[in-house]
C-alpha positions as CSV (number, residue, x, y, z in Angstrom):
1,X,103.2,164.9,67.1
2,X,103.1,167.8,64.0
3,X,101.7,166.3,60.2
4,X,101.5,162.3,62.2
5,X,98.9,161.7,59.5
6,X,101.2,162.8,56.7
7,X,103.9,160.5,57.9
8,X,101.3,157.3,57.9
9,X,100.2,158.2,54.5
10,X,104.2,158.0,53.1
11,X,104.6,154.8,54.9
12,X,101.7,153.5,53.1
13,X,102.8,155.3,50.0
14,X,106.0,153.0,50.5
15,X,104.2,149.0,50.0
16,X,105.9,147.3,47.2
17,X,104.1,146.0,43.9
18,X,103.1,142.6,43.1
19,X,105.3,139.6,41.9
20,X,102.2,138.1,39.6
21,X,100.3,139.6,36.8
22,X,97.2,139.2,38.6
23,X,96.5,142.5,40.5
24,X,97.0,142.3,44.3
25,X,94.0,144.4,45.1
26,X,90.4,144.7,44.3
27,X,87.3,146.4,45.5
28,X,86.5,146.1,48.6
29,X,89.5,145.7,50.2
30,X,90.0,147.6,53.4
31,X,92.8,148.1,56.3
32,X,93.1,149.8,59.6
33,X,96.4,150.6,61.1
34,X,96.7,151.7,65.1
35,X,99.6,154.3,65.4
36,X,101.9,154.2,68.3
37,X,103.8,157.1,69.2
38,X,106.3,156.0,71.9
39,X,104.5,154.0,74.4
40,X,101.6,156.2,74.0
41,X,98.3,155.0,71.5
42,X,98.5,157.9,69.6
43,X,95.7,157.3,66.8
44,X,94.2,155.2,63.8
45,X,94.5,155.1,60.3
46,X,92.2,153.5,57.7
47,X,92.5,152.5,53.5
48,X,89.8,151.5,51.7
49,X,89.3,151.3,47.9
50,X,85.8,150.9,46.2
51,X,84.1,151.2,42.3
52,X,82.3,154.0,41.3
53,X,81.5,155.8,38.1
54,X,83.4,159.3,37.1
55,X,83.5,160.4,33.9
56,X,81.4,157.3,32.3
57,X,84.0,155.6,33.4
58,X,84.4,152.4,35.8
59,X,87.2,153.6,38.5
60,X,89.0,152.8,41.6
61,X,87.8,155.5,44.3
62,X,90.5,155.3,47.3
63,X,89.5,156.2,51.0
64,X,92.7,157.3,53.4
65,X,91.3,158.4,57.1
66,X,93.7,159.3,59.5
67,X,92.7,160.5,63.6
68,X,94.3,161.2,67.0
69,X,92.6,159.7,69.7
70,X,92.1,160.0,73.9
71,X,95.1,162.1,75.2
72,X,96.9,162.9,71.9
73,X,93.9,163.7,70.2
74,X,93.6,166.4,73.2
75,X,97.1,167.5,72.8
76,X,96.8,167.6,69.0
77,X,93.4,167.2,67.0
78,X,94.3,165.3,63.9
79,X,91.8,164.6,61.1
80,X,93.4,163.6,57.9
81,X,91.3,162.6,54.3
82,X,93.0,161.7,51.6
83,X,91.0,160.4,48.4
84,X,91.7,159.1,44.7
85,X,90.3,158.4,41.4
86,X,91.6,156.2,39.3
87,X,91.8,154.4,36.2
88,X,91.6,150.3,36.5
89,X,93.8,149.6,33.6
90,X,97.2,151.5,33.9
91,X,96.1,153.4,37.5
92,X,96.7,157.1,36.3
93,X,95.3,159.1,38.2
94,X,91.7,161.5,37.6
95,X,90.9,163.0,40.8
96,X,92.3,163.8,44.1
97,X,90.7,165.4,47.7
98,X,93.4,166.4,49.7
99,X,91.1,167.8,53.1
100,X,93.3,168.2,56.2
101,X,93.4,169.6,59.9
102,X,96.2,169.1,62.0
103,X,96.2,170.8,65.1
104,X,95.3,173.6,63.4
105,X,97.0,173.6,60.5
106,X,94.9,173.1,57.7
107,X,94.7,172.2,53.5
108,X,91.4,171.8,51.7
109,X,92.4,170.9,48.4
110,X,91.3,169.0,44.7
111,X,93.2,168.2,41.9
112,X,92.3,167.4,38.1
113,X,94.4,166.1,35.9
114,X,93.9,165.8,32.4
115,X,96.6,163.1,31.0
116,X,96.2,164.5,27.6
117,X,97.6,167.5,28.4
118,X,99.6,166.4,30.9
119,X,98.5,168.7,33.6
120,X,96.6,168.9,36.9
121,X,94.1,172.1,37.9
122,X,94.0,172.1,41.8
123,X,91.5,174.2,43.4
124,X,92.6,175.4,46.9
125,X,89.8,176.3,49.4
126,X,90.7,177.4,52.3
127,X,93.0,180.0,50.0
128,X,90.6,180.6,47.5
129,X,92.9,180.2,44.8
130,X,93.0,178.0,41.7
131,X,96.5,176.9,39.3
132,X,97.3,174.3,36.9
133,X,100.7,172.6,37.0
134,X,102.7,170.8,34.1
135,X,103.2,167.2,35.3
136,X,105.1,163.7,34.1
137,X,103.7,161.6,31.8
138,X,103.5,158.4,34.8
139,X,102.8,161.4,37.8
140,X,100.7,159.7,40.7
141,X,99.3,161.7,43.8
142,X,100.2,160.3,47.3
143,X,97.2,157.8,47.3
144,X,97.0,156.6,43.6
145,X,101.3,156.0,44.3
146,X,100.3,153.2,47.1
147,X,97.8,150.9,44.5
148,X,100.2,151.7,41.3
149,X,103.1,150.5,43.8
150,X,101.9,147.5,44.7
151,X,101.7,146.2,41.5
152,X,104.9,147.7,39.4
153,X,106.8,145.6,37.4
154,X,110.4,145.7,38.7
155,X,110.0,144.4,41.8
156,X,110.5,141.0,40.8
157,X,114.4,142.6,39.2
158,X,115.2,144.2,42.4
159,X,118.4,143.0,44.2
160,X,119.2,144.0,48.0
161,X,120.3,147.3,47.9
162,X,118.5,148.1,44.5
163,X,115.5,151.4,44.9
164,X,112.0,151.9,42.5
165,X,111.6,155.3,41.3
166,X,108.5,156.9,41.1
167,X,107.0,160.8,40.7
168,X,104.7,161.7,42.8
169,X,102.7,164.9,42.8
170,X,102.2,166.6,46.2
171,X,101.7,170.3,47.6
172,X,101.7,172.1,44.4
173,X,104.9,169.9,42.9
174,X,106.2,166.8,41.4
175,X,109.2,165.2,43.7
176,X,111.2,161.8,43.0
177,X,109.7,158.8,45.3
178,X,112.6,156.6,46.0
179,X,111.8,153.1,47.7
180,X,114.6,150.6,48.6
181,X,114.8,147.5,48.9
182,X,116.4,145.7,51.9
183,X,115.6,142.2,51.8
184,X,113.1,139.5,53.0
185,X,112.1,139.0,57.1
186,X,109.8,136.7,59.4
187,X,107.4,139.0,61.1
188,X,105.4,138.7,63.9
189,X,102.2,140.2,63.3
190,X,98.7,140.2,64.6
191,X,97.9,137.4,62.3
192,X,101.1,135.2,62.9
193,X,104.5,135.1,61.9
194,X,104.2,136.4,58.4
195,X,107.4,136.3,55.3
196,X,107.6,139.8,54.4
197,X,109.5,142.3,51.8
198,X,111.7,145.2,53.6
199,X,111.8,148.4,51.9
200,X,113.2,151.3,53.1
201,X,111.2,155.1,52.0
202,X,113.4,157.8,51.3
203,X,112.4,160.8,53.0
204,X,113.0,164.1,54.2
205,X,115.9,164.9,56.8
206,X,115.2,168.3,59.4
207,X,111.4,169.1,59.3
208,X,110.0,165.5,60.6
209,X,112.2,163.0,60.7
210,X,116.0,162.2,61.8
211,X,117.4,160.9,58.7
212,X,116.6,160.7,54.6
213,X,116.6,157.5,55.9
214,X,114.3,157.1,59.2
215,X,111.6,155.0,57.7
216,X,111.2,151.3,57.2
217,X,108.2,149.3,55.8
218,X,106.9,145.8,56.2
219,X,104.6,144.2,53.7
220,X,103.6,140.7,52.9
221,X,105.4,138.6,51.0
222,X,102.1,137.7,48.7
223,X,100.4,138.6,45.9
224,X,98.2,141.3,48.2
225,X,101.2,143.3,49.3
226,X,99.8,144.1,52.8
227,X,101.3,147.0,54.5
228,X,102.3,145.4,58.0
229,X,104.2,147.2,60.1
230,X,106.0,151.1,59.2
231,X,108.6,152.3,62.2
232,X,110.5,155.6,61.9
233,X,112.4,157.9,63.7
234,X,111.7,161.4,64.3
235,X,113.1,164.5,65.6
236,X,111.6,163.7,68.6
237,X,110.1,159.9,69.3
238,X,109.6,157.5,67.3
239,X,106.6,156.4,66.1
240,X,105.1,152.9,64.9
241,X,101.6,151.5,62.8
242,X,100.7,148.3,62.5
243,X,97.4,146.7,60.5
244,X,95.1,145.6,63.1
245,X,92.2,144.4,60.9
246,X,92.0,143.2,56.9
247,X,89.5,143.1,54.4
248,X,88.5,141.9,51.3
249,X,92.5,140.5,50.3
250,X,92.9,138.8,46.3
251,X,94.3,135.9,48.6
252,X,94.8,134.9,52.6
253,X,97.5,136.1,53.5
254,X,100.6,132.9,53.6
255,X,101.2,132.6,57.8
256,X,105.1,130.5,58.4
């Protein structure tokens, strides 16, 4: 159960991009997910987007929050807060927050991106440190990646078995996040039967996941690109995250 919410937000990164020039999202969008560990209702996660002013610019602020409930909370309390502030036009991140408590494993960081200098200044409040890291021109943080991928321009060029790769800054380093397209599938959901796009994010094996291909993600096959279902095989047990509430979509979900 350790890193439960980290896993969930990693799943949420895996949302596919929009097929259209219109953005897949806008201010006011809200998702809520129920997380199951095996047959146990382990917790919930929410993701919401709003407009704010940042350094004189009208930008997006995204907030992701996750927590354990019931027996899971008693055994392993999790409260995770992930936030990002990013540009409305090019999706480049300006600032991120990562404030987590996972059974006593604590991180409390803020990062400030400087696109001109291609670096990120990270304050670590738990360890009382400040460091600057070089980054690539198109780098994303963990939350901004979620929105960047939903409008990625190459999704309509993908054939089954092909992948999209982006640079993501996480845990003080850049790594290549790879997303493999597996094709389309009809999926039964709380909102009806939906046409979905199926993806496989590649993850590190050995720490949490059984294999690099332990994750599978389904997203709505429409302009919204809504995350519908996430499944994972862990080193111990399995995890599933299902969408149970959604608000502020660009268009209604397309049911069959």
